[in-house]
C-alpha positions in Angstrom: 109.8 53.1 -65.1 106.3 54.7 -65.5 104.7 55.7 -68.4 105.1 59.7 -69.2 102.5 61.8 -67.5 101.8 59.4 -64.7 102.4 61.1 -61.4 103.2 59.6 -57.9 101.0 60.4 -55.1 98.7 58.2 -52.9 94.8 58.3 -52.5 93.5 61.7 -51.4 96.7 63.6 -51.0 95.5 66.4 -52.8 92.6 66.9 -50.0 95.5 67.2 -47.2 97.5 69.6 -49.1 97.2 73.1 -47.5 94.9 75.6 -49.1 93.7 79.0 -47.8 91.4 79.7 -50.8 88.7 76.5 -50.3 85.7 78.2 -52.1 82.7 78.9 -49.8 79.3 77.8 -51.3 77.6 80.2 -53.1 74.5 79.1 -51.6 74.0 82.4 -49.4 75.4 85.6 -50.7 74.9 89.2 -49.3 75.4 92.4 -51.2 76.2 95.1 -48.7 76.7 98.7 -48.8 80.6 99.5 -49.3 81.1 95.5 -50.5 80.0 95.8 -53.9 79.5 92.7 -55.6 77.6 89.6 -53.7 80.0 88.1 -51.6 79.5 84.5 -50.5 78.9 83.6 -47.2 78.9 80.5 -44.7 75.0 79.7 -44.1 73.0 76.3 -43.0 69.1 75.9 -44.3 67.0 75.0 -41.5 65.3 71.5 -41.2 61.9 73.1 -41.4 60.8 75.6 -44.1 60.5 76.0 -47.6 63.4 73.6 -49.1 62.9 75.3 -53.1 63.2 78.9 -53.9 62.1 78.9 -57.5 59.3 76.9 -57.6 55.9 78.3 -58.4 53.6 77.3 -55.6 49.8 77.4 -57.6 48.1 77.6 -53.8 50.1 80.6 -52.9 49.7 83.2 -55.9 51.1 86.0 -54.0 54.2 84.3 -52.4 57.4 85.9 -53.0 60.4 83.5 -54.4 64.1 84.1 -53.7 64.7 83.8 -57.5 66.5 86.8 -57.5 68.5 88.9 -54.8 66.0 90.4 -52.0 66.3 93.4 -49.6 67.1 92.6 -46.3 65.6 94.4 -42.8 66.0 93.7 -39.2 63.0 92.3 -37.5 61.6 94.9 -35.3 62.8 93.1 -32.1 65.7 91.1 -32.9 64.3 88.0 -31.4 61.6 87.7 -33.0 59.6 86.2 -30.0 56.6 88.1 -30.0 54.7 88.1 -33.0 52.6 91.0 -32.2 55.5 92.9 -32.8 56.8 91.9 -36.0 56.0 92.8 -39.7 53.7 95.7 -38.7 51.6 96.5 -41.6 53.5 95.4 -44.8 56.8 96.1 -43.2 58.4 92.5 -44.4 56.7 92.3 -47.6 59.0 90.5 -49.9 61.8 91.2 -47.7 64.6 88.7 -46.2 64.1 89.3 -42.1 67.0 89.6 -40.1 66.5 88.1 -36.7 68.8 86.9 -33.7 69.7 83.6 -31.6 67.7 83.5 -28.0 64.9 83.9 -25.7 62.6 81.8 -27.9 63.4 78.5 -29.9 64.6 78.6 -33.5 61.5 77.0 -35.1 59.2 79.5 -32.8 61.1 82.8 -34.2 60.6 81.4 -38.0 56.8 80.7 -37.1 56.4 84.5 -35.8 58.0 85.9 -39.1 55.6 83.5 -41.1 52.6 84.5 -39.3 52.9 88.1 -39.0 53.8 88.6 -42.6 51.0 86.4 -43.6 53.4 84.4 -45.6 54.5 87.5 -47.7 58.2 87.8 -46.4 60.9 86.3 -49.0 63.0 84.5 -46.3 64.5 84.2 -42.8 68.1 85.0 -41.3 68.5 83.6 -37.9 72.3 84.8 -36.8 73.8 83.0 -34.0 74.5 85.0 -30.6 77.0 83.1 -29.8 80.6 81.8 -31.0 80.4 78.8 -33.1 82.1 75.6 -31.4 82.9 73.8 -35.0 83.3 76.8 -37.2 80.0 76.1 -38.9 76.7 77.4 -38.6 73.9 76.2 -36.5 71.7 73.4 -37.5 67.9 74.3 -36.8 65.3 72.0 -36.4 61.6 72.0 -34.8 63.1 69.9 -32.0 60.0 67.6 -30.5 57.5 70.2 -31.9 55.0 69.1 -34.5 54.8 70.8 -37.8 52.7 73.6 -37.5 49.8 74.7 -39.4 51.7 78.4 -40.0 54.5 76.6 -41.7 51.6 74.6 -43.9 50.1 77.7 -45.1 53.0 80.6 -45.0 56.5 78.8 -45.3 59.6 80.6 -46.4 63.0 79.7 -46.6 65.1 79.8 -43.4 68.8 79.7 -43.0 70.9 80.1 -40.0 74.7 82.1 -40.1 77.3 82.5 -37.9 78.0 85.4 -35.2 80.6 87.2 -37.0 78.7 87.7 -40.1 75.6 88.5 -37.9 77.2 91.2 -35.9 78.6 92.7 -39.1 75.2 93.2 -40.7 73.2 94.2 -38.0 75.8 96.8 -37.2 75.8 98.2 -40.6 72.4 98.1 -40.7 71.6 99.7 -37.3 74.1 102.7 -37.8 72.5 103.3 -41.4 69.1 101.9 -41.9 68.9 103.3 -45.3 71.8 101.6 -46.5 71.1 98.9 -49.3 71.5 95.4 -47.9 70.5 92.5 -49.9 70.4 88.7 -50.1 70.8 86.1 -52.8 69.6 82.4 -52.0 70.5 79.3 -54.2 68.8 76.4 -52.5 66.8 74.4 -55.2 65.2 70.9 -54.7 66.9 67.7 -54.3 69.4 68.6 -51.8 72.3 69.9 -54.0 73.1 72.8 -51.7 73.5 70.3 -48.5 76.0 68.5 -50.4 78.1 71.5 -51.1 78.1 72.6 -47.7 79.1 69.4 -46.5 81.9 69.2 -49.3 83.0 72.7 -47.8 82.9 71.9 -44.4 85.0 68.2 -44.7 87.7 70.1 -46.7 88.1 72.5 -44.1 88.1 69.8 -41.4 91.0 67.9 -43.6 93.1 70.8 -43.4 94.2 69.7 -40.0 96.5 67.2 -40.0 94.8 65.0 -37.3 92.0 64.2 -39.7 94.2 63.1 -42.4 93.5 59.7 -41.6 89.8 59.6 -41.0 88.6 57.1 -43.0 85.0 58.7 -42.5 85.6 62.1 -43.4 87.1 60.8 -47.0 83.9 58.6 -47.7 81.7 61.3 -47.0 83.5 63.9 -49.0 83.4 61.7 -51.8 79.4 61.1 -51.3 79.2 64.8 -51.3 81.2 65.8 -54.7 79.4 62.8 -56.3 76.0 63.9 -55.2 76.6 67.9 -55.7 78.1 67.6 -59.2 78.3 65.4 -62.4 81.7 66.8 -63.4 83.9 65.9 -60.8 83.4 62.2 -60.2 87.5 62.1 -60.5 87.8 64.0 -57.3 84.9 61.8 -55.7 86.7 58.5 -56.6 90.1 59.8 -55.0 88.3 60.7 -51.8 86.4 57.3 -51.6 89.8 55.3 -52.9 91.3 57.6 -49.6 88.7 56.1 -47.7 88.8 52.4 -48.4 92.6 52.7 -48.3 92.5 53.7 -44.4 89.4 51.4 -43.3 87.9 49.3 -46.1 84.0 48.9 -45.8 81.5 47.7 -47.8 79.9 50.8 -48.1 82.6 52.9 -49.4 82.9 49.8 -52.2 79.6 50.4 -53.2 80.3 53.9 -53.4 83.2 53.5 -55.6 81.3 50.9 -58.0 79.0 53.6 -58.7 81.2 55.9 -59.3 83.4 53.9 -61.4 80.3 52.7 -63.6 79.5 56.3 -64.1 83.0 57.4 -65.4 83.4 54.0 -67.3 86.5 53.4 -65.9 87.2 49.9 -66.1 90.5 49.3 -64.2 89.0 50.8 -61.2 85.9 48.5 -61.6 87.8 45.9 -61.6 89.8 46.2 -58.6 86.5 47.1 -56.8 85.1 44.0 -57.8 88.2 42.3 -56.4 87.7 43.8 -53.2 83.8 43.1 -52.9 84.3 39.9 -53.4 85.3 39.8 -49.6 81.9 40.7 -48.9 79.9 38.2 -50.7 77.2 36.2 -49.3 78.4 33.0 -51.2 80.5 31.1 -53.6 78.8 31.8 -56.9 79.0 35.7 -55.9 82.6 35.5 -55.3 83.2 33.6 -58.8 80.9 36.1 -60.5 82.5 39.2 -59.1 86.1 37.8 -59.9 84.9 37.0 -63.5 83.5 40.4 -63.6 86.8 42.2 -62.9 88.8 40.0 -65.2 86.3 41.1 -68.0 86.5 44.9 -66.8 90.1 44.9 -66.7 90.6 43.4 -70.7 87.4 45.5 -71.8 89.7 47.3 -74.8 86.2 48.0 -76.5 85.5 50.5 -74.2 88.7 52.4 -74.2 90.8 50.3 -71.6 94.2 50.5 -71.6 95.1 46.8 -70.5 95.0 44.2 -73.4 93.7 41.1 -73.2 97.0 39.7 -74.1 97.4 39.7 -69.8 96.3 36.4 -68.6 97.1 36.7 -64.9 94.0 37.4 -63.1 93.6 41.4 -62.3 93.0 40.5 -58.7 95.5 38.6 -57.9 97.6 41.6 -59.3 95.7 43.6 -56.8 96.8 41.4 -53.7 100.1 42.0 -54.7 99.8 45.6 -54.8 98.2 45.4 -51.4 101.0 43.4 -50.1 103.7 46.2 -51.2 101.4 48.8 -49.4 101.6 47.1 -46.7 105.1 45.7 -46.6 107.0 48.6 -48.1 105.2 51.5 -47.5 104.2 51.8 -51.0 101.6 54.9 -51.6 101.2 55.0 -55.2 97.6 54.5 -56.6 96.6 51.0 -58.0 96.6 53.0 -61.4 100.2 54.0 -61.1 101.2 50.5 -59.8 99.6 49.1 -63.1 101.6 51.5 -65.3 104.6 50.8 -63.4 104.4 47.2 -64.6 103.9 47.9 -68.2 106.4 49.0 -71.0 106.9 52.3 -71.8 104.7 52.2 -74.7 101.7 51.1 -72.8 102.2 47.5 -73.6 102.0 44.5 -71.2 103.4 41.8 -73.9 107.2 42.5 -73.1 108.0 42.6 -76.6 108.8 46.4 -76.2 111.7 47.8 -74.3 112.4 46.8 -70.9 111.0 48.5 -68.1 114.3 49.8 -67.2 117.8 49.3 -68.0 118.2 46.6 -65.5 115.4 44.6 -66.9 115.2 42.2 -69.0 112.5 42.1 -72.3 110.4 39.3 -70.8 109.8 41.4 -67.4 106.6 42.7 -68.5 105.4 39.5 -70.0 106.4 37.5 -66.7 104.5 39.8 -64.8 101.4 39.6 -66.7 101.0 36.2 -67.4 99.3 33.4 -65.3 96.3 31.3 -64.8 93.4 33.6 -64.3 90.8 30.3 -63.7 93.6 28.8 -61.1 93.5 32.0 -59.3 89.5 32.0 -59.2 89.5 28.3 -57.8 92.2 29.1 -54.9 90.0 32.2 -54.1 86.9 29.7 -53.9 88.6 26.9 -52.0 87.3 26.9 -48.3 85.3 30.5 -49.0 83.2 31.5 -45.9 81.3 34.5 -45.9 82.8 37.7 -43.6 81.3 38.5 -40.6 80.3 42.0 -40.3 78.9 43.8 -37.1 
């Protein structure tokens, strides 16, 4: 019998569920005639150009920042490979210049706009001229070129977008040059935008059942969620736990430790310490981790629900949980497993009602009773550091 409100389900199941409404990140937004409100579109900021759109640059007092939507314009020549034919006069002043892939490198296109506008264009969009092979905008880098002087004095944000978006925008702007077309960009410093983009891309990949068992995707999703927001660590934990249960790694356990620490989830901290003990460098570190796990599971001063009446080591319970997962196709989370071994009122003493009509009043007491010190010593016997390639 489980406690009321405790649901069944394996780690990561919520990300595997079919979902046609995964929200597009709002890093890039278009406002075109006929669309009405701003519409988020997929984009990918380049590895060059400004990484901030809002920070005042005292060395460039005339710089136009993307602190609001800015009007868009098509480059005089869409390939933007001849700087002498771009931004004639003040044509690009304060505008987002739209160019297309082809004929020269991404970096050369951006440098040409930067130079021709004397750094006074607001931003640059480079649309792909080919269908995306992975459903994601191009990654644009400098390639083997060093950072040019032009980028140092005239830099601005540069983003890539996909062909279907570009075709629609270019067609609309060519058909009606006077139609209002604006672009908004939210790319604050610190790389938060990149984590949002990664999160979206991974969630889309997880819609494919062939990816449901890919541990690295769940690890990267957990990292992306935890880095992009402080409000959804529970989702990051679920993703990281899915990764750990598919293919455990020290890196994923380290991520989980950090997440459980942030959320003050002591049961999570406990069974993460149990797993990290496998990767300890010596017996002293094993003991420290096992002792920490037992302290955490009994941390009632911090709102933990597992009272210190339990004398069985939490890592022994976790071992049992993992055994049941492997032998019985058991897929509930560890927290659900713990609750299933408690009385319906949350107690572990066995003094409340039995776990089910067939059980005895001593069932909970029997499960939670044990010798934690004896378990620790058994783990230390014959310990040898794990060899990791």
